[in-house]
PyMOL Python script that loads the backbone (N, CA, C, O; Angstrom):
from pymol import cmd

cmd.read_pdbstr("""\
ATOM      1  N   MET A   1       1.005  -1.081  -0.017  1.00  0.00           N
ATOM      2  CA  MET A   1       0.267   0.039  -0.134  1.00  0.00           C
ATOM      3  C   MET A   1       0.775   1.165   0.020  1.00  0.00           C
ATOM      4  O   MET A   1       1.471   1.379   1.012  1.00  0.00           O
ATOM      5  N   ARG A   2       0.536   2.169  -0.953  1.00  0.00           N
ATOM      6  CA  ARG A   2       1.230   3.135  -0.859  1.00  0.00           C
ATOM      7  C   ARG A   2       0.950   4.497   0.011  1.00  0.00           C
ATOM      8  O   ARG A   2      -0.238   4.813  -0.049  1.00  0.00           O
ATOM      9  N   ARG A   3       1.636   5.251   0.690  1.00  0.00           N
ATOM     10  CA  ARG A   3       1.043   6.416   1.348  1.00  0.00           C
ATOM     11  C   ARG A   3       1.264   7.547   0.759  1.00  0.00           C
ATOM     12  O   ARG A   3       2.296   7.830   0.151  1.00  0.00           O
ATOM     13  N   LYS A   4       0.206   8.323   0.925  1.00  0.00           N
ATOM     14  CA  LYS A   4       0.085   9.636   0.401  1.00  0.00           C
ATOM     15  C   LYS A   4       1.000  10.595   1.035  1.00  0.00           C
ATOM     16  O   LYS A   4       0.966  10.744   2.256  1.00  0.00           O
ATOM     17  N   ALA A   5       1.915  11.339   0.202  1.00  0.00           N
ATOM     18  CA  ALA A   5       2.758  12.381   0.917  1.00  0.00           C
ATOM     19  C   ALA A   5       1.890  13.438   1.446  1.00  0.00           C
ATOM     20  O   ALA A   5       0.986  13.994   0.822  1.00  0.00           O
ATOM     21  N   ARG A   6       2.283  13.685   2.768  1.00  0.00           N
ATOM     22  CA  ARG A   6       1.487  15.161   3.632  1.00  0.00           C
ATOM     23  C   ARG A   6       2.133  16.418   2.841  1.00  0.00           C
ATOM     24  O   ARG A   6       3.239  16.612   2.338  1.00  0.00           O
ATOM     25  N   ARG A   7       1.195  17.024   2.932  1.00  0.00           N
ATOM     26  CA  ARG A   7       1.479  18.500   2.204  1.00  0.00           C
ATOM     27  C   ARG A   7       1.760  19.299   3.498  1.00  0.00           C
ATOM     28  O   ARG A   7       1.029  19.214   4.485  1.00  0.00           O
ATOM     29  N   ALA A   8       2.801  20.039   3.442  1.00  0.00           N
ATOM     30  CA  ALA A   8       3.187  20.916   4.299  1.00  0.00           C
ATOM     31  C   ALA A   8       2.478  22.260   4.568  1.00  0.00           C
ATOM     32  O   ALA A   8       2.471  23.220   3.797  1.00  0.00           O
ATOM     33  N   GLN A   9       1.943  22.192   5.653  1.00  0.00           N
ATOM     34  CA  GLN A   9       1.119  23.406   6.157  1.00  0.00           C
ATOM     35  C   GLN A   9       1.670  24.355   6.314  1.00  0.00           C
ATOM     36  O   GLN A   9       2.632  24.499   7.068  1.00  0.00           O
ATOM     37  N   SER A  10       1.022  25.419   5.440  1.00  0.00           N
ATOM     38  CA  SER A  10       1.997  26.778   5.283  1.00  0.00           C
ATOM     39  C   SER A  10       1.382  27.619   6.430  1.00  0.00           C
ATOM     40  O   SER A  10       0.184  27.607   6.713  1.00  0.00           O
ATOM     41  N   PRO A  11       2.316  28.340   7.048  1.00  0.00           N
ATOM     42  CA  PRO A  11       1.939  29.262   8.074  1.00  0.00           C
ATOM     43  C   PRO A  11       0.992  30.562   7.681  1.00  0.00           C
ATOM     44  O   PRO A  11       0.631  31.382   8.525  1.00  0.00           O
ATOM     45  N   CYS A  12       0.659  30.627   6.351  1.00  0.00           N
ATOM     46  CA  CYS A  12       0.232  31.707   5.912  1.00  0.00           C
ATOM     47  C   CYS A  12      -1.461  31.932   6.819  1.00  0.00           C
ATOM     48  O   CYS A  12      -2.186  31.020   7.218  1.00  0.00           O
ATOM     49  N   ILE A  13      -1.744  33.648   6.951  1.00  0.00           N
ATOM     50  CA  ILE A  13      -3.011  33.690   7.248  1.00  0.00           C
ATOM     51  C   ILE A  13      -3.669  34.593   6.658  1.00  0.00           C
ATOM     52  O   ILE A  13      -4.539  35.174   7.306  1.00  0.00           O
ATOM     53  N   ASP A  14      -3.429  34.962   5.241  1.00  0.00           N
ATOM     54  CA  ASP A  14      -3.983  35.505   4.491  1.00  0.00           C
ATOM     55  C   ASP A  14      -3.830  36.966   4.635  1.00  0.00           C
ATOM     56  O   ASP A  14      -4.792  37.636   4.259  1.00  0.00           O
ATOM     57  N   VAL A  15      -2.907  37.521   5.061  1.00  0.00           N
ATOM     58  CA  VAL A  15      -2.534  38.834   5.572  1.00  0.00           C
ATOM     59  C   VAL A  15      -1.330  38.970   4.935  1.00  0.00           C
ATOM     60  O   VAL A  15      -0.243  39.057   5.507  1.00  0.00           O
ATOM     61  N   CYS A  16      -1.539  38.989   3.627  1.00  0.00           N
ATOM     62  CA  CYS A  16      -0.044  39.437   2.761  1.00  0.00           C
ATOM     63  C   CYS A  16       0.487  40.705   2.500  1.00  0.00           C
ATOM     64  O   CYS A  16       0.447  41.307   1.427  1.00  0.00           O
ATOM     65  N   ARG A  17       1.127  41.171   3.850  1.00  0.00           N
ATOM     66  CA  ARG A  17       1.728  42.565   3.745  1.00  0.00           C
ATOM     67  C   ARG A  17       3.307  42.678   3.882  1.00  0.00           C
ATOM     68  O   ARG A  17       3.593  42.144   4.954  1.00  0.00           O
ATOM     69  N   LEU A  18       4.307  43.084   3.335  1.00  0.00           N
ATOM     70  CA  LEU A  18       5.730  42.769   3.917  1.00  0.00           C
ATOM     71  C   LEU A  18       6.027  44.225   4.713  1.00  0.00           C
ATOM     72  O   LEU A  18       5.661  45.340   4.342  1.00  0.00           O
ATOM     73  N   ASP A  19       6.535  43.998   5.504  1.00  0.00           N
ATOM     74  CA  ASP A  19       7.170  45.248   6.573  1.00  0.00           C
ATOM     75  C   ASP A  19       8.433  45.822   5.714  1.00  0.00           C
ATOM     76  O   ASP A  19       9.446  45.219   5.359  1.00  0.00           O
ATOM     77  N   ALA A  20       8.090  47.048   5.514  1.00  0.00           N
ATOM     78  CA  ALA A  20       9.119  47.864   4.597  1.00  0.00           C
ATOM     79  C   ALA A  20      10.567  47.715   5.321  1.00  0.00           C
ATOM     80  O   ALA A  20      11.547  47.858   4.589  1.00  0.00           O
ATOM     81  N   LYS A  21      10.746  47.488   6.455  1.00  0.00           N
ATOM     82  CA  LYS A  21      12.039  47.466   7.098  1.00  0.00           C
ATOM     83  C   LYS A  21      12.639  46.160   7.193  1.00  0.00           C
ATOM     84  O   LYS A  21      13.831  45.988   6.939  1.00  0.00           O
ATOM     85  N   THR A  22      12.087  45.496   7.446  1.00  0.00           N
ATOM     86  CA  THR A  22      12.594  43.779   7.679  1.00  0.00           C
ATOM     87  C   THR A  22      12.182  42.790   6.427  1.00  0.00           C
ATOM     88  O   THR A  22      12.789  41.729   6.274  1.00  0.00           O
ATOM     89  N   GLY A  23      11.252  43.139   5.648  1.00  0.00           N
ATOM     90  CA  GLY A  23      10.851  42.504   4.678  1.00  0.00           C
ATOM     91  C   GLY A  23      10.209  41.489   5.151  1.00  0.00           C
ATOM     92  O   GLY A  23      10.169  40.614   4.286  1.00  0.00           O
ATOM     93  N   TRP A  24       9.525  41.081   6.398  1.00  0.00           N
ATOM     94  CA  TRP A  24       8.830  40.094   6.683  1.00  0.00           C
ATOM     95  C   TRP A  24       7.590  40.159   6.374  1.00  0.00           C
ATOM     96  O   TRP A  24       7.205  41.303   6.131  1.00  0.00           O
ATOM     97  N   CYS A  25       6.691  39.206   6.281  1.00  0.00           N
ATOM     98  CA  CYS A  25       5.291  39.308   5.909  1.00  0.00           C
ATOM     99  C   CYS A  25       4.810  39.978   7.479  1.00  0.00           C
ATOM    100  O   CYS A  25       5.513  39.741   8.461  1.00  0.00           O
ATOM    101  N   LEU A  26       3.694  40.730   7.585  1.00  0.00           N
ATOM    102  CA  LEU A  26       2.756  41.066   8.378  1.00  0.00           C
ATOM    103  C   LEU A  26       2.282  40.121   9.165  1.00  0.00           C
ATOM    104  O   LEU A  26       2.228  40.199  10.392  1.00  0.00           O
ATOM    105  N   GLY A  27       1.853  39.016   8.361  1.00  0.00           N
ATOM    106  CA  GLY A  27       0.965  37.976   8.567  1.00  0.00           C
ATOM    107  C   GLY A  27       1.355  36.510   9.167  1.00  0.00           C
ATOM    108  O   GLY A  27       0.715  35.856   9.990  1.00  0.00           O
ATOM    109  N   CYS A  28       2.778  36.125   8.424  1.00  0.00           N
ATOM    110  CA  CYS A  28       3.286  35.111   8.986  1.00  0.00           C
ATOM    111  C   CYS A  28       4.593  35.049   9.323  1.00  0.00           C
ATOM    112  O   CYS A  28       5.132  34.158   9.978  1.00  0.00           O
ATOM    113  N   GLY A  29       5.150  36.132   8.805  1.00  0.00           N
ATOM    114  CA  GLY A  29       6.596  36.533   9.325  1.00  0.00           C
ATOM    115  C   GLY A  29       7.717  36.177   8.425  1.00  0.00           C
ATOM    116  O   GLY A  29       8.872  36.455   8.747  1.00  0.00           O
ATOM    117  N   ARG A  30       7.403  35.504   7.177  1.00  0.00           N
ATOM    118  CA  ARG A  30       8.128  34.999   6.147  1.00  0.00           C
ATOM    119  C   ARG A  30       8.937  36.258   5.388  1.00  0.00           C
ATOM    120  O   ARG A  30       8.550  37.422   5.480  1.00  0.00           O
ATOM    121  N   THR A  31       9.866  35.936   4.788  1.00  0.00           N
ATOM    122  CA  THR A  31      10.195  36.805   3.638  1.00  0.00           C
ATOM    123  C   THR A  31       9.673  36.279   2.368  1.00  0.00           C
ATOM    124  O   THR A  31       9.352  35.091   2.323  1.00  0.00           O
ATOM    125  N   ALA A  32       9.544  37.077   1.265  1.00  0.00           N
ATOM    126  CA  ALA A  32       9.029  36.657  -0.027  1.00  0.00           C
ATOM    127  C   ALA A  32       9.448  35.667  -0.528  1.00  0.00           C
ATOM    128  O   ALA A  32       8.670  34.896  -1.089  1.00  0.00           O
ATOM    129  N   ALA A  33      10.887  35.402  -0.459  1.00  0.00           N
ATOM    130  CA  ALA A  33      11.720  34.220  -0.769  1.00  0.00           C
ATOM    131  C   ALA A  33      11.304  33.025   0.052  1.00  0.00           C
ATOM    132  O   ALA A  33      11.082  31.956  -0.516  1.00  0.00           O
ATOM    133  N   GLU A  34      11.210  33.127   1.110  1.00  0.00           N
ATOM    134  CA  GLU A  34      10.680  31.884   2.188  1.00  0.00           C
ATOM    135  C   GLU A  34       9.239  31.414   1.819  1.00  0.00           C
ATOM    136  O   GLU A  34       8.904  30.329   2.294  1.00  0.00           O
ATOM    137  N   VAL A  35       8.502  31.956   1.180  1.00  0.00           N
ATOM    138  CA  VAL A  35       7.045  32.064   0.970  1.00  0.00           C
ATOM    139  C   VAL A  35       7.143  31.318  -0.136  1.00  0.00           C
ATOM    140  O   VAL A  35       6.334  30.391  -0.172  1.00  0.00           O
ATOM    141  N   GLY A  36       8.081  31.444  -1.321  1.00  0.00           N
ATOM    142  CA  GLY A  36       8.350  31.072  -2.721  1.00  0.00           C
ATOM    143  C   GLY A  36       8.857  29.583  -2.309  1.00  0.00           C
ATOM    144  O   GLY A  36       8.489  28.656  -3.029  1.00  0.00           O
ATOM    145  N   ASP A  37       9.728  29.294  -1.127  1.00  0.00           N
ATOM    146  CA  ASP A  37      10.584  28.219  -1.360  1.00  0.00           C
ATOM    147  C   ASP A  37       9.841  27.407  -0.315  1.00  0.00           C
ATOM    148  O   ASP A  37      10.342  26.331   0.012  1.00  0.00           O
ATOM    149  N   TRP A  38       8.862  27.742   0.168  1.00  0.00           N
ATOM    150  CA  TRP A  38       8.093  27.093   1.611  1.00  0.00           C
ATOM    151  C   TRP A  38       7.979  25.025   1.195  1.00  0.00           C
ATOM    152  O   TRP A  38       8.442  24.061   1.804  1.00  0.00           O
ATOM    153  N   LEU A  39       7.268  25.113   0.102  1.00  0.00           N
ATOM    154  CA  LEU A  39       6.939  23.755  -0.269  1.00  0.00           C
ATOM    155  C   LEU A  39       8.251  22.828  -0.507  1.00  0.00           C
ATOM    156  O   LEU A  39       8.102  21.621  -0.316  1.00  0.00           O
ATOM    157  N   LYS A  40       9.497  23.294  -0.902  1.00  0.00           N
ATOM    158  CA  LYS A  40      10.729  22.808  -1.056  1.00  0.00           C
ATOM    159  C   LYS A  40      11.724  22.559   0.176  1.00  0.00           C
ATOM    160  O   LYS A  40      12.824  22.012   0.248  1.00  0.00           O
ATOM    161  N   LEU A  41      11.068  23.051   0.916  1.00  0.00           N
ATOM    162  CA  LEU A  41      11.726  22.790   2.391  1.00  0.00           C
ATOM    163  C   LEU A  41      11.511  21.526   2.914  1.00  0.00           C
ATOM    164  O   LEU A  41      10.460  20.890   2.841  1.00  0.00           O
ATOM    165  N   THR A  42      12.634  21.155   3.492  1.00  0.00           N
ATOM    166  CA  THR A  42      12.780  19.800   4.115  1.00  0.00           C
ATOM    167  C   THR A  42      12.045  20.215   5.488  1.00  0.00           C
ATOM    168  O   THR A  42      11.993  21.330   6.007  1.00  0.00           O
ATOM    169  N   PRO A  43      11.414  18.822   5.989  1.00  0.00           N
ATOM    170  CA  PRO A  43      10.557  19.061   7.315  1.00  0.00           C
ATOM    171  C   PRO A  43      11.530  19.645   8.502  1.00  0.00           C
ATOM    172  O   PRO A  43      11.048  20.341   9.395  1.00  0.00           O
ATOM    173  N   PHE A  44      12.774  19.358   8.464  1.00  0.00           N
ATOM    174  CA  PHE A  44      13.881  20.092   9.406  1.00  0.00           C
ATOM    175  C   PHE A  44      13.538  21.540   9.066  1.00  0.00           C
ATOM    176  O   PHE A  44      12.721  22.253   9.650  1.00  0.00           O
ATOM    177  N   ARG A  45      14.317  21.857   8.002  1.00  0.00           N
ATOM    178  CA  ARG A  45      14.338  23.392   7.629  1.00  0.00           C
ATOM    179  C   ARG A  45      13.093  23.982   8.309  1.00  0.00           C
ATOM    180  O   ARG A  45      13.169  24.777   9.246  1.00  0.00           O
ATOM    181  N   ARG A  46      11.789  23.483   7.705  1.00  0.00           N
ATOM    182  CA  ARG A  46      10.457  23.907   7.948  1.00  0.00           C
ATOM    183  C   ARG A  46      10.348  24.195   9.386  1.00  0.00           C
ATOM    184  O   ARG A  46      10.260  25.314   9.890  1.00  0.00           O
ATOM    185  N   SER A  47      10.361  23.174   9.929  1.00  0.00           N
ATOM    186  CA  SER A  47      10.079  23.373  11.624  1.00  0.00           C
ATOM    187  C   SER A  47      11.152  24.572  12.161  1.00  0.00           C
ATOM    188  O   SER A  47      10.704  25.528  12.795  1.00  0.00           O
ATOM    189  N   ARG A  48      12.397  24.472  11.904  1.00  0.00           N
ATOM    190  CA  ARG A  48      13.179  25.512  11.929  1.00  0.00           C
ATOM    191  C   ARG A  48      12.795  27.105  11.953  1.00  0.00           C
ATOM    192  O   ARG A  48      12.859  27.974  12.822  1.00  0.00           O
ATOM    193  N   LEU A  49      12.454  27.081  10.872  1.00  0.00           N
ATOM    194  CA  LEU A  49      12.001  28.511  10.299  1.00  0.00           C
ATOM    195  C   LEU A  49      10.386  28.711  11.115  1.00  0.00           C
ATOM    196  O   LEU A  49       9.895  29.792  11.441  1.00  0.00           O
ATOM    197  N   GLU A  50       9.954  27.749  11.255  1.00  0.00           N
ATOM    198  CA  GLU A  50       8.543  27.894  12.217  1.00  0.00           C
ATOM    199  C   GLU A  50       8.774  28.691  13.455  1.00  0.00           C
ATOM    200  O   GLU A  50       8.121  29.626  13.917  1.00  0.00           O
ATOM    201  N   ARG A  51      10.161  27.938  14.004  1.00  0.00           N
ATOM    202  CA  ARG A  51      10.385  28.554  15.326  1.00  0.00           C
ATOM    203  C   ARG A  51      10.932  30.257  15.016  1.00  0.00           C
ATOM    204  O   ARG A  51      10.618  31.215  15.722  1.00  0.00           O
ATOM    205  N   GLU A  52      11.653  30.304  14.008  1.00  0.00           N
ATOM    206  CA  GLU A  52      12.285  31.489  13.789  1.00  0.00           C
ATOM    207  C   GLU A  52      10.993  33.010  13.440  1.00  0.00           C
ATOM    208  O   GLU A  52      11.242  34.209  13.569  1.00  0.00           O
ATOM    209  N   LEU A  53       9.832  32.447  13.046  1.00  0.00           N
ATOM    210  CA  LEU A  53       8.529  33.004  12.772  1.00  0.00           C
ATOM    211  C   LEU A  53       8.046  33.883  13.985  1.00  0.00           C
ATOM    212  O   LEU A  53       7.752  35.073  14.098  1.00  0.00           O
ATOM    213  N   ALA A  54       8.092  32.582  15.027  1.00  0.00           N
ATOM    214  CA  ALA A  54       7.387  33.176  15.934  1.00  0.00           C
ATOM    215  C   ALA A  54       8.142  34.446  16.624  1.00  0.00           C
ATOM    216  O   ALA A  54       7.537  35.429  17.052  1.00  0.00           O
ATOM    217  N   ARG A  55       9.221  34.318  16.656  1.00  0.00           N
ATOM    218  CA  ARG A  55      10.152  35.379  16.848  1.00  0.00           C
ATOM    219  C   ARG A  55       9.948  36.760  16.190  1.00  0.00           C
ATOM    220  O   ARG A  55       9.747  37.875  16.670  1.00  0.00           O
ATOM    221  N   ARG A  56      10.065  36.314  14.950  1.00  0.00           N
ATOM    222  CA  ARG A  56       9.812  37.568  14.194  1.00  0.00           C
ATOM    223  C   ARG A  56       8.690  38.314  14.340  1.00  0.00           C
ATOM    224  O   ARG A  56       8.691  39.544  14.396  1.00  0.00           O
ATOM    225  N   LEU A  57       7.621  37.539  14.410  1.00  0.00           N
ATOM    226  CA  LEU A  57       6.125  38.318  14.614  1.00  0.00           C
ATOM    227  C   LEU A  57       6.200  38.814  16.027  1.00  0.00           C
ATOM    228  O   LEU A  57       5.964  40.014  16.161  1.00  0.00           O
ATOM    229  N   ALA A  58       6.471  38.158  17.060  1.00  0.00           N
ATOM    230  CA  ALA A  58       6.862  38.981  18.407  1.00  0.00           C
ATOM    231  C   ALA A  58       7.586  40.314  18.084  1.00  0.00           C
ATOM    232  O   ALA A  58       7.072  41.369  18.454  1.00  0.00           O
ATOM    233  N   LYS A  59       8.802  40.306  17.383  1.00  0.00           N
ATOM    234  CA  LYS A  59       9.512  41.344  17.278  1.00  0.00           C
ATOM    235  C   LYS A  59       8.703  42.655  16.507  1.00  0.00           C
ATOM    236  O   LYS A  59       8.917  43.811  16.871  1.00  0.00           O
ATOM    237  N   LEU A  60       7.710  42.311  15.351  1.00  0.00           N
ATOM    238  CA  LEU A  60       7.071  43.180  14.800  1.00  0.00           C
ATOM    239  C   LEU A  60       5.873  43.691  15.627  1.00  0.00           C
ATOM    240  O   LEU A  60       5.423  44.827  15.479  1.00  0.00           O
ATOM    241  N   GLY A  61       5.332  42.709  16.589  1.00  0.00           N
ATOM    242  CA  GLY A  61       4.356  43.331  17.358  1.00  0.00           C
ATOM    243  C   GLY A  61       4.866  44.043  18.482  1.00  0.00           C
ATOM    244  O   GLY A  61       4.147  44.426  19.405  1.00  0.00           O
ATOM    245  N   GLN A  62       6.014  44.214  18.423  1.00  0.00           N
ATOM    246  CA  GLN A  62       6.683  45.486  19.620  1.00  0.00           C
ATOM    247  C   GLN A  62       7.003  46.507  19.000  1.00  0.00           C
ATOM    248  O   GLN A  62       7.383  47.473  19.662  1.00  0.00           O
ATOM    249  N   ARG A  63       6.952  46.590  17.709  1.00  0.00           N
ATOM    250  CA  ARG A  63       6.592  47.928  17.081  1.00  0.00           C
ATOM    251  C   ARG A  63       5.624  49.014  17.145  1.00  0.00           C
ATOM    252  O   ARG A  63       4.406  48.843  17.109  1.00  0.00           O
ATOM    253  N   THR A  64       6.124  49.964  17.226  1.00  0.00           N
ATOM    254  CA  THR A  64       4.433  50.991  17.165  1.00  0.00           C
ATOM    255  C   THR A  64       3.926  50.982  15.651  1.00  0.00           C
ATOM    256  O   THR A  64       4.620  50.789  14.653  1.00  0.00           O
ATOM    257  N   PRO A  65       2.644  51.219  15.708  1.00  0.00           N
ATOM    258  CA  PRO A  65       1.874  51.520  14.459  1.00  0.00           C
ATOM    259  C   PRO A  65       2.665  51.941  13.309  1.00  0.00           C
ATOM    260  O   PRO A  65       2.862  51.213  12.336  1.00  0.00           O
ATOM    261  N   LEU A  66       3.206  53.363  13.459  1.00  0.00           N
ATOM    262  CA  LEU A  66       3.994  54.281  12.780  1.00  0.00           C
ATOM    263  C   LEU A  66       5.174  53.526  12.194  1.00  0.00           C
ATOM    264  O   LEU A  66       5.635  53.786  11.083  1.00  0.00           O
ATOM    265  N   GLU A  67       5.633  52.591  12.985  1.00  0.00           N
ATOM    266  CA  GLU A  67       7.317  52.012  12.880  1.00  0.00           C
ATOM    267  C   GLU A  67       6.638  50.834  11.713  1.00  0.00           C
ATOM    268  O   GLU A  67       7.427  50.405  10.872  1.00  0.00           O
ATOM    269  N   SER A  68       5.494  50.437  11.686  1.00  0.00           N
ATOM    270  CA  SER A  68       5.182  49.105  10.755  1.00  0.00           C
ATOM    271  C   SER A  68       4.732  49.932   9.511  1.00  0.00           C
ATOM    272  O   SER A  68       4.672  49.211   8.515  1.00  0.00           O
ATOM    273  N   GLU A  69       4.459  50.990   9.318  1.00  0.00           N
ATOM    274  CA  GLU A  69       3.938  51.512   8.182  1.00  0.00           C
ATOM    275  C   GLU A  69       4.985  52.042   7.054  1.00  0.00           C
ATOM    276  O   GLU A  69       4.567  52.525   6.002  1.00  0.00           O
TER     277      GLU A  69
END
""", "prot")
cmd.dss("prot")
cmd.show_as("cartoon", "prot")
cmd.util.cbc("prot")
cmd.orient("prot")
């Protein structure tokens, strides 16, 4: 019996706006290049990036609204 490959769950939340200062998406924290490469990443690299995304989003959340525009 053949197993179906599980598709990588994307961290995208449909808030696709890049922060001008960092280049990180305000919704998921990824860069445009990371969004494009997401399906090509190994499970290890994906989980490592997911941990980094949490840190990035926390950092973006600490900025004032004027800084994120």
